[in-house]
C-alpha positions as CSV (number, residue, x, y, z in Angstrom):
1,M,120.9,126.5,74.1
2,K,118.6,125.3,76.9
3,P,119.6,121.9,78.3
4,L,117.3,118.9,77.6
5,S,117.0,115.5,79.1
6,V,115.6,112.5,77.2
7,Y,113.7,109.6,78.8
8,F,112.9,106.4,77.1
9,H,110.2,104.2,78.8
10,W,110.3,100.5,78.2
11,P,107.1,99.2,79.8
12,Y,107.8,95.5,79.4
13,C,108.8,93.2,82.2
14,K,109.2,89.4,82.7
15,S,106.9,89.6,85.7
16,R,105.1,92.2,87.9
17,C,106.4,92.9,91.4
18,P,103.6,92.9,94.0
19,Y,104.5,96.4,95.3
20,C,104.7,98.1,91.8
21,D,102.1,100.6,90.7
22,F,104.0,101.9,87.6
23,F,102.6,101.4,84.1
24,K,104.1,98.0,83.1
25,I,103.2,95.2,80.7
26,V,104.2,91.6,81.3
27,D,105.0,90.4,77.8
28,K,108.0,88.2,76.7
29,N,107.2,88.5,73.0
30,V,107.8,92.1,72.0
31,D,108.5,93.2,68.5
32,Q,111.4,95.4,69.5
33,Q,112.3,96.5,66.0
34,A,108.8,97.9,65.4
35,L,108.7,99.6,68.8
36,I,112.1,101.2,68.4
37,D,110.9,102.6,65.0
38,T,108.1,104.4,66.8
39,Y,110.6,105.8,69.3
40,I,112.7,107.1,66.5
41,S,109.6,108.7,64.9
42,K,108.8,110.4,68.2
43,L,112.3,111.8,68.5
44,D,111.9,113.3,65.0
45,D,108.6,114.9,66.1
46,Y,110.2,116.4,69.1
47,H,113.0,117.8,67.0
48,Q,110.5,119.6,64.9
49,M,109.1,121.2,68.1
50,I,112.5,122.0,69.8
51,P,115.3,122.0,67.2
52,K,117.8,124.0,69.3
53,R,118.5,122.3,72.5
54,K,121.6,120.6,74.0
55,V,121.1,117.1,75.5
56,R,122.7,116.6,78.9
57,S,121.2,113.2,79.8
58,I,119.5,110.2,78.4
59,F,117.7,107.7,80.6
60,F,116.3,104.2,79.8
61,G,113.7,103.3,82.5
62,G,110.8,101.0,82.8
63,G,109.7,98.3,83.1
64,T,112.9,96.5,82.5
65,P,114.9,98.3,79.8
66,S,117.8,95.8,80.2
67,L,115.5,93.5,78.1
68,I,116.1,95.8,75.1
69,E,118.6,94.4,72.6
70,P,121.8,96.6,72.9
71,K,121.7,97.2,69.1
72,H,118.4,99.1,69.6
73,I,119.7,101.1,72.5
74,A,122.7,102.1,70.4
75,R,120.3,103.2,67.6
76,L,118.3,105.4,69.9
77,I,121.4,107.0,71.4
78,E,122.9,107.6,67.9
79,H,119.6,109.2,66.8
80,V,119.5,111.6,69.7
81,D,123.0,112.6,68.9
82,K,122.1,113.1,65.3
83,L,119.2,115.4,66.1
84,W,120.7,117.6,68.9
85,P,124.2,118.4,70.1
86,T,125.1,116.6,73.3
87,K,127.1,117.8,76.3
88,K,130.7,116.5,76.5
89,N,130.0,114.8,79.8
90,I,126.5,113.5,78.9
91,E,125.1,111.0,81.3
92,I,123.4,107.9,79.7
93,S,121.7,105.7,82.2
94,L,119.9,102.4,82.1
95,E,118.0,100.4,84.7
96,A,118.7,96.7,84.8
97,N,117.5,93.8,86.9
98,P,119.8,90.9,87.9
99,N,117.4,88.4,86.3
100,S,117.6,90.0,82.9
101,E,121.4,89.3,82.6
102,V,122.5,87.4,79.6
103,P,126.1,86.5,78.6
104,Q,128.1,89.8,78.2
105,M,124.9,91.9,78.7
106,F,126.7,94.6,80.7
107,Y,129.6,94.7,78.3
108,N,127.2,95.0,75.4
109,L,125.2,97.8,77.1
110,K,128.4,99.7,77.7
111,T,129.4,99.2,74.0
112,A,126.0,100.5,73.0
113,G,126.7,103.8,74.8
114,I,125.4,103.3,78.3
115,N,127.8,104.9,80.8
116,R,125.7,104.7,84.0
117,L,124.1,101.5,85.2
118,S,121.4,101.4,87.9
119,L,120.8,97.9,89.3
120,G,117.4,97.0,90.8
121,V,118.4,94.6,93.6
122,Q,115.8,95.8,96.3
123,A,117.0,93.4,99.1
124,L,120.2,91.5,100.1
125,N,118.7,88.4,101.5
126,D,116.7,85.6,99.7
127,A,113.7,85.7,102.0
128,D,113.0,89.4,101.4
129,L,113.7,89.0,97.7
130,K,111.0,86.3,97.5
131,F,108.6,88.4,99.6
132,L,109.1,91.4,97.3
133,G,108.3,89.3,94.3
134,R,111.8,89.6,92.8
135,T,112.6,86.7,90.5
136,H,116.4,86.9,91.1
137,T,118.3,85.3,93.9
138,L,120.9,86.9,96.2
139,A,123.6,84.9,94.3
140,Q,122.4,86.4,91.0
141,A,122.4,89.9,92.5
142,Y,126.0,89.5,93.7
143,H,127.0,88.2,90.2
144,S,125.3,91.2,88.5
145,I,126.9,93.7,90.9
146,E,130.3,92.2,90.1
147,N,129.7,92.5,86.4
148,V,128.4,96.1,86.7
149,L,131.5,97.1,88.6
150,K,133.7,95.4,86.0
151,N,132.1,97.3,83.1
152,F,131.0,100.7,84.4
153,D,132.7,103.5,86.3
154,N,129.4,105.1,87.3
155,H,126.8,102.8,88.9
156,S,123.9,102.7,91.3
157,I,121.9,100.2,93.3
158,D,118.2,100.3,94.4
159,L,117.1,98.9,97.7
160,I,113.7,98.9,99.5
161,Y,113.5,99.5,103.2
162,A,110.6,99.7,105.8
163,R,109.6,96.1,104.8
164,P,107.0,94.6,107.2
165,N,108.5,94.0,110.6
166,Q,112.0,94.9,109.4
167,K,114.5,95.4,112.1
168,I,117.2,98.1,112.1
169,E,120.1,95.7,112.7
170,P,119.6,93.5,109.7
171,W,119.0,96.5,107.6
172,F,122.3,98.0,108.6
173,E,124.0,94.7,107.8
174,E,122.6,95.1,104.3
175,L,123.9,98.6,104.1
176,Q,127.3,97.5,105.3
177,T,127.4,94.9,102.5
178,V,126.4,97.6,99.9
179,L,129.1,99.9,101.1
180,S,131.7,97.1,100.6
181,F,130.9,97.1,96.9
182,K,132.0,100.7,96.6
183,L,129.2,101.6,94.3
184,K,129.0,105.3,93.3
185,H,125.3,105.9,94.1
186,L,122.6,104.4,96.3
187,S,118.8,104.8,95.8
188,L,116.8,103.7,98.9
189,Y,113.0,103.6,98.6
190,Q,110.6,103.3,101.5
191,L,108.1,100.5,100.9
192,T,104.6,102.0,100.4
193,I,101.5,100.0,99.6
194,E,99.7,101.6,96.7
195,E,96.1,101.0,95.9
196,G,95.6,98.4,93.1
197,T,98.9,96.6,93.8
198,V,99.1,92.9,94.7
199,F,100.3,93.9,98.2
200,H,97.3,96.2,98.6
201,K,94.9,93.4,97.6
202,K,96.5,91.1,100.1
203,G,96.4,93.5,102.9
204,I,100.2,93.7,103.3
205,R,101.3,96.5,105.6
206,P,104.7,98.1,105.6
207,L,106.7,99.0,108.7
208,Q,104.9,101.3,111.1
209,E,105.3,105.0,110.3
210,D,107.3,106.0,113.4
211,K,109.7,103.0,113.0
212,A,110.1,103.8,109.3
213,A,110.9,107.4,110.0
214,D,113.5,106.4,112.7
215,M,115.0,103.9,110.2
216,Y,115.2,106.6,107.6
217,L,116.9,109.2,109.8
218,K,119.4,106.6,111.1
219,T,120.2,105.5,107.5
220,V,120.8,109.1,106.4
221,D,123.2,109.7,109.3
222,F,125.0,106.4,108.6
223,L,125.4,107.0,104.9
224,R,126.5,110.6,105.5
225,C,129.3,109.4,107.8
226,N,130.4,106.8,105.2
227,G,130.7,109.1,102.2
228,Y,127.2,108.9,100.7
229,P,125.5,112.2,101.6
230,R,121.8,112.5,100.8
231,Y,121.2,114.9,97.9
232,E,117.6,113.9,97.4
233,V,115.1,112.3,99.8
234,S,115.8,108.8,98.5
235,N,119.2,109.2,96.8
236,F,122.7,109.3,98.2
237,A,126.0,110.0,96.5
238,A,129.1,112.3,96.4
239,K,128.4,115.4,94.3
240,K,130.3,114.1,91.3
241,Y,128.0,111.0,91.1
242,E,124.6,112.6,91.6
243,S,122.1,111.7,88.9
244,K,122.1,114.5,86.3
245,H,119.0,113.1,84.7
246,N,116.8,112.8,87.8
247,K,118.0,116.2,89.0
248,C,116.4,117.8,85.9
249,Y,113.0,116.5,87.2
250,W,113.6,117.8,90.7
251,T,114.8,121.2,89.6
252,G,112.2,121.7,86.9
253,D,114.3,121.7,83.8
254,D,113.0,120.5,80.4
255,Y,112.7,116.8,79.5
256,I,110.9,114.7,77.0
257,G,109.5,111.3,77.6
258,I,109.1,108.6,74.9
259,G,107.1,105.4,75.3
260,Q,103.7,104.5,76.7
261,S,102.8,106.7,79.7
262,A,106.2,108.6,79.6
263,H,105.7,112.2,80.7
264,G,107.6,115.3,79.6
265,R,107.7,119.0,80.5
266,L,108.8,121.7,78.1
267,K,108.8,125.5,78.4
268,I,108.5,127.0,75.0
269,K,107.9,130.8,74.5
270,N,106.7,131.1,78.1
271,H,104.2,128.2,77.7
272,I,104.7,125.2,80.0
273,L,103.7,122.1,78.1
274,A,102.7,118.8,79.9
275,L,103.2,115.9,77.5
276,V,102.7,112.2,77.5
277,D,104.5,110.0,75.0
278,G,105.1,113.0,72.8
279,Q,101.4,114.2,72.7
280,K,100.6,117.6,74.3
281,Q,98.1,117.0,77.1
282,E,97.7,120.5,78.4
283,V,99.3,123.9,78.9
284,L,100.1,124.3,82.6
285,T,99.3,127.6,84.3
286,P,102.2,129.2,86.1
287,F,100.4,128.3,89.4
288,E,100.2,124.6,88.4
289,R,103.8,124.5,87.5
290,A,104.8,126.3,90.7
291,E,103.0,123.6,92.7
292,E,105.0,121.0,90.8
293,L,108.2,122.8,91.5
294,V,107.5,122.9,95.2
295,I,106.6,119.2,95.3
296,M,109.8,118.2,93.4
297,G,112.2,120.8,94.7
298,L,111.7,120.1,98.4
299,R,112.9,116.6,97.8
300,L,116.4,118.0,97.2
301,E,118.9,118.5,100.0
302,E,119.7,121.9,98.5
303,G,115.9,122.6,98.4
304,I,114.2,125.1,96.1
305,N,116.4,127.7,94.4
306,K,114.2,130.8,94.2
307,R,115.8,132.3,91.2
308,H,115.5,129.0,89.3
309,F,111.9,128.7,90.5
310,K,110.9,132.0,88.9
311,Q,112.7,131.2,85.7
312,N,110.7,128.0,85.4
313,C,107.2,129.2,86.3
314,G,107.3,133.0,86.1
315,L,106.2,133.4,89.7
316,D,108.1,134.7,92.7
317,F,108.5,131.9,95.2
318,D,108.0,134.1,98.2
319,D,104.7,135.5,96.7
320,F,103.5,132.0,95.7
321,I,103.8,130.1,99.0
322,N,101.9,130.6,102.2
323,Q,104.2,132.9,104.2
324,K,102.4,132.4,107.5
325,N,102.8,128.6,107.3
326,L,106.4,129.0,106.1
327,K,107.4,131.0,109.2
328,K,105.7,128.4,111.4
329,L,107.5,125.6,109.7
330,V,110.9,127.4,110.0
331,S,110.3,128.2,113.7
332,N,109.5,124.5,114.3
333,D,112.7,123.4,112.6
334,F,111.1,121.7,109.6
335,L,112.4,124.2,107.0
336,I,115.4,126.5,106.5
337,N,114.5,129.7,104.5
338,T,117.1,132.1,103.1
339,A,116.9,134.8,100.4
340,E,118.3,132.3,97.9
341,N,116.5,129.0,98.7
342,T,114.1,127.1,101.0
343,K,115.0,123.6,102.1
344,A,113.9,120.9,104.5
345,T,115.8,119.9,107.6
346,D,116.4,116.3,108.6
347,K,113.3,116.6,110.7
348,G,111.3,118.0,107.8
349,F,112.4,115.3,105.3
350,V,110.2,112.7,107.0
351,L,107.2,115.0,106.7
352,L,107.6,116.3,103.1
353,D,104.0,115.7,102.1
354,K,102.7,117.8,105.0
355,L,105.2,120.6,104.4
356,I,104.2,120.8,100.7
357,L,100.5,121.0,101.7
358,E,101.3,123.8,104.2
359,L,103.3,125.8,101.7
360,C,100.8,125.5,98.9
361,S,97.7,126.1,100.9
């Protein structure tokens, strides 16, 4: 049976961060029971479409899914398990914010079935937390990290770098502090100012591109030397603790998304379906899917597996991409190309958007 990943999108937050451009709703009075009922119904619809799959990962994202009552999380996990067989080592992740913690929250999440917890801290000083619009303090972040470590064996933390005028020395001090926690996984995201966000309206500018690129490359080297190799452009972990769920996106495997604006991709009888909240939006052409696979696959340290690429879109990678540009990018040390795969070099990782355009032109 083909592997399947399941994503639940909880769009609700207590507040909106000024850098965020994801679909979110600020609402503290959500009828959780009614909403979970619709999620259950969507799962049933998907089972009618794809009855014979094996679930390898479940992910609760958002929004702030740690606001969901644990009993509802348990119900969704149990229903997935009822509909499809699950892998023995299934990964069940949930994103949490330090300010959503209630007494025994992490213990209750673990009891509900979560076995991987991702904590959205974003910065390790109060001044930058305030700037980023985070409503938790550094003390709350440390308290949440302590409770995450106490309750979970698999855990991750999110941080944002390339903040305006950020210096490399204080950033490395934050990284040293993170390493002292001995978390299994780190996600480090470069601050970008997207149109429509509060930061964009205020004219906030992130760190200059050249300084951000230098900070990124030094961070990659530092983490690699300290037991956190990069496996995706923004994610760092030993092989054992790489996110199984997120890797399904980057490698082009099948996943379903449930909740407002949640996307899915399914390959059924050689048709590649693009779905949003369980509704079929379109059937992708092999060319469209190939472009997606290049965009996502180059994010990985291991790059694009050419055999897997053809299995997912039906096209030969070497026939699809611009060979003239590929040779130029290889000769300029931006890409490494072999018979099995194509991947970015350290130098190439800071120019991924440009590499993708060159390969797909």
